[in-house]
Biopython code that builds the backbone (N, CA, C, O; Angstrom):
import numpy as np
from Bio.PDB.StructureBuilder import StructureBuilder

atoms = [
    (1, "MET", "N", (17.811, -3.896, -5.971)),
    (1, "MET", "CA", (16.316, -4.496, -5.160)),
    (1, "MET", "C", (15.347, -4.158, -6.907)),
    (1, "MET", "O", (15.083, -3.018, -7.290)),
    (2, "THR", "N", (15.086, -5.075, -7.471)),
    (2, "THR", "CA", (13.891, -4.528, -8.244)),
    (2, "THR", "C", (13.182, -3.403, -7.822)),
    (2, "THR", "O", (13.850, -2.521, -7.283)),
    (3, "ARG", "N", (11.688, -3.189, -7.974)),
    (3, "ARG", "CA", (11.408, -2.201, -7.277)),
    (3, "ARG", "C", (10.127, -3.417, -6.191)),
    (3, "ARG", "O", (9.978, -3.013, -5.038)),
    (4, "VAL", "N", (9.603, -4.276, -6.429)),
    (4, "VAL", "CA", (9.196, -4.841, -5.514)),
    (4, "VAL", "C", (9.943, -6.889, -5.847)),
    (4, "VAL", "O", (10.087, -7.490, -6.912)),
    (5, "GLU", "N", (10.163, -7.240, -4.725)),
    (5, "GLU", "CA", (10.725, -8.198, -4.400)),
    (5, "GLU", "C", (10.367, -9.603, -2.914)),
    (5, "GLU", "O", (10.375, -9.543, -1.684)),
    (6, "ARG", "N", (10.128, -10.582, -3.810)),
    (6, "ARG", "CA", (9.142, -11.769, -2.683)),
    (6, "ARG", "C", (10.476, -11.256, -1.454)),
    (6, "ARG", "O", (11.609, -10.805, -1.617)),
    (7, "ASP", "N", (9.665, -11.592, -0.226)),
    (7, "ASP", "CA", (10.497, -11.845, 0.446)),
    (7, "ASP", "C", (9.953, -12.839, 2.188)),
    (7, "ASP", "O", (9.715, -12.388, 3.308)),
    (8, "GLY", "N", (9.938, -14.745, 1.475)),
    (8, "GLY", "CA", (9.793, -15.080, 2.382)),
    (8, "GLY", "C", (8.143, -14.713, 1.822)),
    (8, "GLY", "O", (7.820, -14.351, 0.690)),
    (9, "GLU", "N", (7.084, -14.982, 3.245)),
    (9, "GLU", "CA", (5.710, -14.946, 2.299)),
    (9, "GLU", "C", (4.690, -14.164, 2.415)),
    (9, "GLU", "O", (3.498, -14.459, 2.509)),
    (10, "GLY", "N", (5.712, -12.131, 2.396)),
    (10, "GLY", "CA", (5.581, -11.214, 2.211)),
    (10, "GLY", "C", (6.523, -9.925, 1.098)),
    (10, "GLY", "O", (7.587, -10.348, 0.645)),
    (11, "PHE", "N", (6.289, -9.062, 0.868)),
    (11, "PHE", "CA", (7.437, -8.378, 0.239)),
    (11, "PHE", "C", (7.747, -6.999, 0.302)),
    (11, "PHE", "O", (7.281, -5.991, 0.834)),
    (12, "VAL", "N", (8.769, -7.331, -0.485)),
    (12, "VAL", "CA", (9.573, -5.705, 0.329)),
    (12, "VAL", "C", (9.630, -4.709, -0.961)),
    (12, "VAL", "O", (10.132, -4.892, -2.070)),
    (13, "VAL", "N", (9.049, -3.775, -0.509)),
    (13, "VAL", "CA", (9.187, -2.549, -1.768)),
    (13, "VAL", "C", (9.780, -1.875, -1.435)),
    (13, "VAL", "O", (10.048, -1.584, -0.269)),
    (14, "ASP", "N", (10.299, -1.265, -2.795)),
    (14, "ASP", "CA", (12.165, 0.314, -3.228)),
    (14, "ASP", "C", (11.033, 1.089, -2.654)),
    (14, "ASP", "O", (9.888, 1.265, -3.070)),
    (15, "ALA", "N", (11.875, 1.657, -1.207)),
    (15, "ALA", "CA", (11.240, 3.234, -0.844)),
    (15, "ALA", "C", (11.054, 4.532, -2.233)),
    (15, "ALA", "O", (10.470, 5.616, -2.254)),
    (16, "VAL", "N", (11.753, 3.875, -3.137)),
    (16, "VAL", "CA", (11.251, 4.792, -4.434)),
    (16, "VAL", "C", (10.701, 4.035, -4.767)),
    (16, "VAL", "O", (10.796, 4.495, -5.905)),
    (17, "LEU", "N", (10.214, 3.319, -4.886)),
    (17, "LEU", "CA", (8.927, 3.138, -5.546)),
    (17, "LEU", "C", (7.818, 4.060, -4.672)),
    (17, "LEU", "O", (7.144, 4.967, -5.160)),
    (18, "VAL", "N", (7.780, 3.554, -3.065)),
    (18, "VAL", "CA", (6.824, 4.395, -2.125)),
    (18, "VAL", "C", (6.378, 5.633, -1.877)),
    (18, "VAL", "O", (5.282, 6.033, -1.485)),
    (19, "ALA", "N", (7.870, 6.468, -2.297)),
    (19, "ALA", "CA", (7.757, 8.032, -2.488)),
    (19, "ALA", "C", (7.159, 8.221, -3.232)),
    (19, "ALA", "O", (6.081, 8.798, -3.086)),
    (20, "GLU", "N", (7.728, 7.704, -4.626)),
    (20, "GLU", "CA", (7.116, 8.007, -6.109)),
    (20, "GLU", "C", (5.055, 7.600, -6.056)),
    (20, "GLU", "O", (4.250, 8.330, -6.635)),
    (21, "ILE", "N", (4.725, 6.604, -5.419)),
    (21, "ILE", "CA", (3.041, 6.216, -5.074)),
    (21, "ILE", "C", (2.945, 7.621, -4.184)),
    (21, "ILE", "O", (2.411, 8.626, -4.653)),
    (22, "LEU", "N", (3.316, 7.593, -3.325)),
    (22, "LEU", "CA", (3.002, 8.239, -2.414)),
    (22, "LEU", "C", (2.964, 10.051, -2.335)),
    (22, "LEU", "O", (2.423, 10.829, -1.550)),
    (23, "GLY", "N", (3.803, 10.240, -3.533)),
    (23, "GLY", "CA", (5.000, 11.728, -3.704)),
    (23, "GLY", "C", (5.236, 12.228, -2.830)),
    (23, "GLY", "O", (4.687, 13.280, -2.504)),
    (24, "LEU", "N", (6.191, 11.607, -2.108)),
    (24, "LEU", "CA", (7.058, 11.459, -0.929)),
    (24, "LEU", "C", (9.059, 11.722, -1.273)),
    (24, "LEU", "O", (9.417, 11.349, -2.390)),
    (25, "SER", "N", (9.657, 12.040, -0.773)),
    (25, "SER", "CA", (10.599, 12.546, -0.642)),
    (25, "SER", "C", (10.821, 10.909, -0.173)),
    (25, "SER", "O", (9.827, 10.383, 0.327)),
    (26, "VAL", "N", (12.168, 9.991, -0.312)),
    (26, "VAL", "CA", (12.936, 9.303, 0.458)),
    (26, "VAL", "C", (12.708, 9.255, 1.884)),
    (26, "VAL", "O", (11.988, 8.469, 2.500)),
    (27, "ALA", "N", (13.488, 10.296, 2.371)),
    (27, "ALA", "CA", (13.306, 10.789, 3.638)),
    (27, "ALA", "C", (12.273, 10.577, 4.308)),
    (27, "ALA", "O", (12.158, 9.819, 5.271)),
    (28, "GLU", "N", (11.136, 11.532, 3.610)),
    (28, "GLU", "CA", (9.969, 11.292, 4.316)),
    (28, "GLU", "C", (9.110, 9.900, 4.741)),
    (28, "GLU", "O", (8.428, 9.635, 5.731)),
    (29, "VAL", "N", (9.556, 8.938, 3.217)),
    (29, "VAL", "CA", (8.706, 7.893, 2.887)),
    (29, "VAL", "C", (9.187, 6.862, 4.806)),
    (29, "VAL", "O", (8.457, 6.366, 5.664)),
    (30, "ARG", "N", (10.416, 6.961, 4.705)),
    (30, "ARG", "CA", (11.585, 6.812, 5.527)),
    (30, "ARG", "C", (11.232, 7.251, 6.851)),
    (30, "ARG", "O", (10.998, 6.200, 7.447)),
    (31, "ALA", "N", (11.031, 8.382, 7.795)),
    (31, "ALA", "CA", (10.765, 8.936, 8.819)),
    (31, "ALA", "C", (8.803, 8.860, 8.197)),
    (31, "ALA", "O", (8.032, 8.290, 8.969)),
    (32, "GLY", "N", (8.672, 8.990, 7.902)),
    (32, "GLY", "CA", (7.335, 8.276, 8.450)),
    (32, "GLY", "C", (6.626, 6.773, 8.155)),
    (32, "GLY", "O", (5.460, 6.499, 8.439)),
    (33, "MET", "N", (7.475, 5.979, 7.601)),
    (33, "MET", "CA", (7.065, 4.170, 8.204)),
    (33, "MET", "C", (7.553, 4.696, 9.259)),
    (33, "MET", "O", (6.631, 4.910, 10.046)),
    (34, "ARG", "N", (9.177, 5.214, 9.937)),
    (34, "ARG", "CA", (9.404, 4.704, 11.542)),
    (34, "ARG", "C", (8.328, 5.639, 13.229)),
    (34, "ARG", "O", (8.218, 5.761, 14.449)),
    (35, "GLU", "N", (7.787, 6.050, 11.711)),
    (35, "GLU", "CA", (7.013, 7.399, 12.788)),
    (35, "GLU", "C", (5.197, 6.689, 12.997)),
    (35, "GLU", "O", (4.528, 6.671, 14.030)),
    (36, "GLY", "N", (4.940, 6.341, 12.054)),
    (36, "GLY", "CA", (3.535, 5.278, 12.246)),
    (36, "GLY", "C", (2.534, 5.914, 11.069)),
    (36, "GLY", "O", (1.497, 5.438, 10.609)),
    (37, "ALA", "N", (3.551, 7.765, 10.596)),
    (37, "ALA", "CA", (2.083, 8.198, 9.528)),
    (37, "ALA", "C", (1.563, 7.291, 8.127)),
    (37, "ALA", "O", (0.577, 7.371, 7.394)),
    (38, "ILE", "N", (3.267, 6.029, 8.193)),
    (38, "ILE", "CA", (2.614, 5.970, 6.609)),
    (38, "ILE", "C", (2.299, 4.067, 7.380)),
    (38, "ILE", "O", (2.937, 3.324, 8.125)),
    (39, "THR", "N", (0.806, 3.984, 6.551)),
    (39, "THR", "CA", (1.082, 2.416, 7.003)),
    (39, "THR", "C", (0.987, 1.304, 5.785)),
    (39, "THR", "O", (0.890, 1.557, 4.584)),
    (40, "THR", "N", (1.048, -0.169, 6.498)),
    (40, "THR", "CA", (0.774, -1.005, 4.727)),
    (40, "THR", "C", (0.169, -1.995, 5.167)),
    (40, "THR", "O", (0.201, -2.356, 6.344)),
    (41, "ARG", "N", (-0.520, -2.602, 4.158)),
    (41, "ARG", "CA", (-1.459, -3.294, 4.551)),
    (41, "ARG", "C", (-0.945, -4.655, 3.428)),
    (41, "ARG", "O", (-0.192, -4.144, 2.600)),
    (42, "CYS", "N", (-1.078, -5.888, 3.200)),
    (42, "CYS", "CA", (-0.769, -6.613, 2.431)),
    (42, "CYS", "C", (-1.848, -7.884, 2.524)),
    (42, "CYS", "O", (-1.771, -8.459, 3.610)),
    (43, "GLU", "N", (-3.036, -8.550, 1.424)),
    (43, "GLU", "CA", (-3.627, -8.928, 0.465)),
    (43, "GLU", "C", (-3.557, -9.912, 0.009)),
    (43, "GLU", "O", (-4.193, -9.809, -1.040)),
    (44, "GLU", "N", (-2.919, -11.570, 0.148)),
    (44, "GLU", "CA", (-3.656, -12.016, -0.769)),
    (44, "GLU", "C", (-4.706, -12.248, -1.825)),
    (44, "GLU", "O", (-5.916, -12.201, -1.599)),
    (45, "GLY", "N", (-4.166, -12.498, -2.976)),
    (45, "GLY", "CA", (-5.650, -12.485, -3.367)),
    (45, "GLY", "C", (-5.919, -14.130, -3.536)),
    (45, "GLY", "O", (-5.132, -15.064, -3.381)),
    (46, "GLN", "N", (-7.417, -14.125, -3.935)),
    (46, "GLN", "CA", (-8.275, -15.706, -3.165)),
    (46, "GLN", "C", (-8.887, -15.987, -4.641)),
    (46, "GLN", "O", (-8.702, -15.156, -5.530)),
    (47, "GLY", "N", (-9.401, -16.823, -4.811)),
    (47, "GLY", "CA", (-10.350, -17.918, -6.213)),
    (47, "GLY", "C", (-9.252, -16.935, -7.400)),
    (47, "GLY", "O", (-8.033, -16.841, -7.542)),
    (48, "SER", "N", (-10.557, -16.277, -8.144)),
    (48, "SER", "CA", (-9.881, -15.821, -9.294)),
    (48, "SER", "C", (-8.895, -14.925, -9.705)),
    (48, "SER", "O", (-8.485, -14.695, -10.842)),
    (49, "ASP", "N", (-8.437, -14.259, -8.201)),
    (49, "ASP", "CA", (-7.424, -13.802, -8.519)),
    (49, "ASP", "C", (-6.021, -14.211, -7.006)),
    (49, "ASP", "O", (-5.535, -13.453, -6.166)),
    (50, "ALA", "N", (-5.744, -16.042, -7.323)),
    (50, "ALA", "CA", (-4.948, -16.419, -6.992)),
    (50, "ALA", "C", (-4.129, -15.956, -7.804)),
    (50, "ALA", "O", (-4.367, -15.674, -8.978)),
    (51, "GLY", "N", (-2.167, -15.743, -6.713)),
    (51, "GLY", "CA", (-1.236, -15.149, -8.003)),
    (51, "GLY", "C", (-1.147, -14.138, -7.746)),
    (51, "GLY", "O", (-0.105, -13.569, -8.072)),
    (52, "ARG", "N", (-2.320, -13.298, -6.941)),
    (52, "ARG", "CA", (-2.015, -12.078, -7.300)),
    (52, "ARG", "C", (-1.416, -11.481, -5.740)),
    (52, "ARG", "O", (-1.054, -12.363, -4.961)),
    (53, "TRP", "N", (-1.274, -9.667, -5.149)),
    (53, "TRP", "CA", (-1.722, -9.649, -3.730)),
    (53, "TRP", "C", (-1.634, -7.865, -3.968)),
    (53, "TRP", "O", (-1.025, -7.138, -4.753)),
    (54, "ARG", "N", (-2.408, -7.687, -3.053)),
    (54, "ARG", "CA", (-2.878, -6.003, -3.062)),
    (54, "ARG", "C", (-2.086, -5.251, -1.825)),
    (54, "ARG", "O", (-2.430, -5.645, -0.710)),
    (55, "LEU", "N", (-1.150, -4.303, -1.860)),
    (55, "LEU", "CA", (0.113, -3.894, -1.139)),
    (55, "LEU", "C", (-0.544, -2.560, -1.082)),
    (55, "LEU", "O", (-0.609, -1.953, -2.151)),
    (56, "THR", "N", (-1.052, -1.986, 0.004)),
    (56, "THR", "CA", (-1.889, -0.987, 0.432)),
    (56, "THR", "C", (-1.107, 0.014, 1.549)),
    (56, "THR", "O", (-0.642, -0.262, 2.655)),
    (57, "PHE", "N", (-1.168, 1.604, 0.620)),
    (57, "PHE", "CA", (0.242, 2.104, 1.540)),
    (57, "PHE", "C", (-0.820, 3.129, 1.902)),
    (57, "PHE", "O", (-1.546, 3.475, 0.970)),
    (58, "GLN", "N", (-1.023, 3.644, 3.024)),
    (58, "GLN", "CA", (-2.390, 4.619, 3.361)),
    (58, "GLN", "C", (-1.396, 5.710, 4.181)),
    (58, "GLN", "O", (-0.781, 5.439, 5.212)),
    (59, "HIS", "N", (-1.384, 7.077, 3.441)),
    (59, "HIS", "CA", (-0.981, 8.064, 4.313)),
    (59, "HIS", "C", (-1.456, 9.073, 3.875)),
    (59, "HIS", "O", (-1.596, 9.109, 2.652)),
    (60, "GLY", "N", (-1.852, 10.176, 4.619)),
    (60, "GLY", "CA", (-2.402, 11.554, 4.975)),
    (60, "GLY", "C", (-3.967, 11.614, 4.432)),
    (60, "GLY", "O", (-4.325, 12.297, 3.472)),
    (61, "GLY", "N", (-4.800, 10.798, 5.200)),
    (61, "GLY", "CA", (-6.199, 10.588, 4.268)),
    (61, "GLY", "C", (-6.247, 10.054, 2.758)),
    (61, "GLY", "O", (-7.294, 10.311, 2.164)),
    (62, "MET", "N", (-5.096, 9.226, 1.930)),
    (62, "MET", "CA", (-5.289, 8.573, 1.154)),
    (62, "MET", "C", (-4.294, 7.646, 1.250)),
    (62, "MET", "O", (-3.253, 7.548, 1.900)),
    (63, "ALA", "N", (-5.125, 6.702, 0.085)),
    (63, "ALA", "CA", (-4.573, 4.605, -0.183)),
    (63, "ALA", "C", (-4.196, 5.617, -1.709)),
    (63, "ALA", "O", (-4.535, 6.629, -2.322)),
    (64, "ARG", "N", (-2.877, 4.000, -1.725)),
    (64, "ARG", "CA", (-2.575, 4.090, -3.484)),
    (64, "ARG", "C", (-1.757, 2.582, -3.144)),
    (64, "ARG", "O", (-0.762, 2.153, -2.559)),
    (65, "ARG", "N", (-2.644, 2.235, -3.756)),
    (65, "ARG", "CA", (-2.656, 0.038, -3.673)),
    (65, "ARG", "C", (-2.044, 0.300, -5.318)),
    (65, "ARG", "O", (-2.231, 1.231, -6.101)),
    (66, "LEU", "N", (-0.947, -1.430, -5.472)),
    (66, "LEU", "CA", (-0.177, -1.743, -6.783)),
    (66, "LEU", "C", (-0.772, -3.162, -6.022)),
    (66, "LEU", "O", (-0.687, -3.459, -4.830)),
    (67, "VAL", "N", (-1.633, -4.204, -7.545)),
    (67, "VAL", "CA", (-1.919, -5.137, -7.317)),
    (67, "VAL", "C", (-0.553, -5.452, -7.871)),
    (67, "VAL", "O", (0.037, -4.518, -8.413)),
    (68, "ILE", "N", (0.315, -7.186, -7.790)),
    (68, "ILE", "CA", (1.744, -7.721, -7.869)),
    (68, "ILE", "C", (0.890, -9.153, -8.202)),
    (68, "ILE", "O", (-0.263, -9.528, -7.984)),
    (69, "ASP", "N", (2.227, -9.816, -8.926)),
    (69, "ASP", "CA", (2.269, -10.854, -9.055)),
    (69, "ASP", "C", (3.256, -11.392, -8.440)),
    (69, "ASP", "O", (4.119, -10.598, -8.065)),
    (70, "GLU", "N", (3.472, -12.856, -8.131)),
    (70, "GLU", "CA", (3.896, -13.795, -7.505)),
    (70, "GLU", "C", (5.077, -13.059, -7.871)),
    (70, "GLU", "O", (5.822, -13.016, -6.891)),
    (71, "ASN", "N", (5.778, -12.202, -9.296)),
    (71, "ASN", "CA", (7.377, -12.604, -9.178)),
    (71, "ASN", "C", (7.328, -10.094, -8.884)),
    (71, "ASN", "O", (8.023, -9.137, -9.225)),
    (72, "GLY", "N", (6.191, -10.313, -8.188)),
    (72, "GLY", "CA", (6.733, -8.791, -8.173)),
    (72, "GLY", "C", (6.377, -7.472, -9.344)),
    (72, "GLY", "O", (6.574, -6.277, -9.124)),
    (73, "THR", "N", (5.964, -7.907, -10.267)),
    (73, "THR", "CA", (5.620, -7.467, -11.125)),
    (73, "THR", "C", (4.168, -6.895, -10.843)),
    (73, "THR", "O", (3.159, -7.579, -10.671)),
    (74, "ILE", "N", (4.288, -4.906, -10.821)),
    (74, "ILE", "CA", (3.218, -4.569, -10.853)),
    (74, "ILE", "C", (2.285, -4.596, -11.420)),
    (74, "ILE", "O", (2.369, -3.613, -12.156)),
    (75, "LEU", "N", (0.352, -5.615, -11.822)),
    (75, "LEU", "CA", (0.105, -5.321, -12.384)),
    (75, "LEU", "C", (-1.109, -4.087, -12.621)),
    (75, "LEU", "O", (-1.843, -4.123, -13.609)),
    (76, "ARG", "N", (-1.188, -3.209, -11.776)),
    (76, "ARG", "CA", (-1.900, -2.021, -11.838)),
    (76, "ARG", "C", (-1.649, -1.250, -10.301)),
    (76, "ARG", "O", (-1.333, -1.661, -9.185)),
    (77, "ARG", "N", (-1.920, -0.115, -10.798)),
    (77, "ARG", "CA", (-1.270, 0.937, -9.720)),
    (77, "ARG", "C", (-3.581, 1.449, -9.246)),
    (77, "ARG", "O", (-4.513, 1.119, -9.978)),
    (78, "SER", "N", (-3.724, 2.297, -7.809)),
    (78, "SER", "CA", (-4.678, 3.048, -8.078)),
    (78, "SER", "C", (-4.291, 3.167, -6.111)),
    (78, "SER", "O", (-3.803, 2.590, -5.139)),
    (79, "ALA", "N", (-5.318, 5.001, -6.858)),
    (79, "ALA", "CA", (-5.627, 5.293, -5.381)),
    (79, "ALA", "C", (-7.099, 6.178, -5.238)),
    (79, "ALA", "O", (-7.863, 6.547, -6.129)),
    (80, "PHE", "N", (-7.189, 6.396, -3.504)),
    (80, "PHE", "CA", (-8.623, 6.879, -3.590)),
    (80, "PHE", "C", (-8.395, 6.744, -2.007)),
    (80, "PHE", "O", (-7.512, 6.095, -1.446)),
    (81, "PRO", "N", (-9.764, 7.786, -1.221)),
    (81, "PRO", "CA", (-9.070, 8.620, -0.731)),
    (81, "PRO", "C", (-9.256, 7.416, 0.748)),
    (81, "PRO", "O", (-9.761, 6.320, 0.504)),
    (82, "LEU", "N", (-8.904, 7.676, 1.913)),
    (82, "LEU", "CA", (-9.664, 6.975, 3.188)),
    (82, "LEU", "C", (-10.652, 7.328, 3.310)),
    (82, "LEU", "O", (-10.860, 8.380, 2.706)),
    (83, "ARG", "N", (-12.034, 6.668, 4.226)),
    (83, "ARG", "CA", (-12.808, 7.289, 4.840)),
    (83, "ARG", "C", (-12.956, 7.472, 6.268)),
    (83, "ARG", "O", (-12.716, 6.574, 7.075)),
    (84, "SER", "N", (-13.219, 8.248, 6.480)),
    (84, "SER", "CA", (-13.051, 8.815, 8.139)),
    (84, "SER", "C", (-14.585, 8.065, 8.865)),
    (84, "SER", "O", (-15.765, 8.262, 8.574)),
    (85, "PRO", "N", (-13.823, 6.976, 10.107)),
    (85, "PRO", "CA", (-14.493, 6.867, 10.704)),
    (85, "PRO", "C", (-15.665, 7.322, 11.092)),
    (85, "PRO", "O", (-15.601, 8.498, 11.450)),
    (86, "ALA", "N", (-17.226, 6.617, 11.196)),
    (86, "ALA", "CA", (-18.306, 7.706, 11.842)),
    (86, "ALA", "C", (-17.900, 8.090, 12.979)),
    (86, "ALA", "O", (-17.246, 7.319, 13.683)),
    (87, "ALA", "N", (-18.279, 9.661, 13.482)),
    (87, "ALA", "CA", (-18.242, 9.521, 14.345)),
    (87, "ALA", "C", (-18.968, 9.192, 15.881)),
    (87, "ALA", "O", (-19.718, 10.168, 15.886)),
    (88, "PRO", "N", (-19.282, 8.442, 17.277)),
    (88, "PRO", "CA", (-19.743, 7.973, 17.864)),
    (88, "PRO", "C", (-21.295, 8.147, 18.183)),
    (88, "PRO", "O", (-21.268, 9.007, 19.063)),
    (89, "GLY", "N", (-22.779, 7.785, 17.946)),
    (89, "GLY", "CA", (-24.201, 8.347, 18.238)),
    (89, "GLY", "C", (-23.904, 8.661, 16.647)),
    (89, "GLY", "O", (-24.878, 9.383, 16.439)),
    (90, "SER", "N", (-23.309, 8.610, 15.566)),
    (90, "SER", "CA", (-24.106, 9.502, 13.993)),
    (90, "SER", "C", (-24.778, 7.339, 13.252)),
    (90, "SER", "O", (-24.571, 6.128, 13.172)),
    (91, "SER", "N", (-25.502, 8.369, 13.005)),
    (91, "SER", "CA", (-26.413, 7.501, 11.570)),
    (91, "SER", "C", (-26.023, 7.950, 10.556)),
    (91, "SER", "O", (-26.052, 9.159, 10.326)),
    (92, "SER", "N", (-25.488, 6.903, 9.575)),
    (92, "SER", "CA", (-25.871, 6.646, 7.923)),
    (92, "SER", "C", (-27.346, 7.135, 7.900)),
    (92, "SER", "O", (-28.187, 6.910, 8.770)),
    (93, "GLY", "N", (-27.489, 7.735, 6.930)),
    (93, "GLY", "CA", (-28.918, 7.851, 6.272)),
    (93, "GLY", "C", (-29.431, 8.906, 5.530)),
    (93, "GLY", "O", (-30.576, 8.845, 5.081)),
]
sb = StructureBuilder()
sb.init_structure("model")
sb.init_model(0)
sb.init_chain("A")
sb.init_seg("    ")
for serial, (resi, resn, name, xyz) in enumerate(atoms, 1):
    if name == "N":
        sb.init_residue(resn, " ", resi, " ")
    sb.init_atom(name, np.array(xyz, "f"), 0.0, 1.0, " ", f" {name:<3s}", serial, name[0])
structure = sb.get_structure()
């Protein structure tokens, strides 16, 4: 398996790659996926981003994102903290 492969409408990402980007072992990735501690999201690009997808992996208050093309080639990697939802009744400002 290459690191990211096309699987019909979605993609399959090698557990070694997920472990690398999350800073975990492969065993921790597998357990985290089973337990729901690691979540994923796949978004298809539109307009000028057509032919690209964003694969986002969330774990431990952080998100790691891969932007890939239709062949599964990684075009860009990024990481960012996840925002906590606002407490009920709180206001921003």
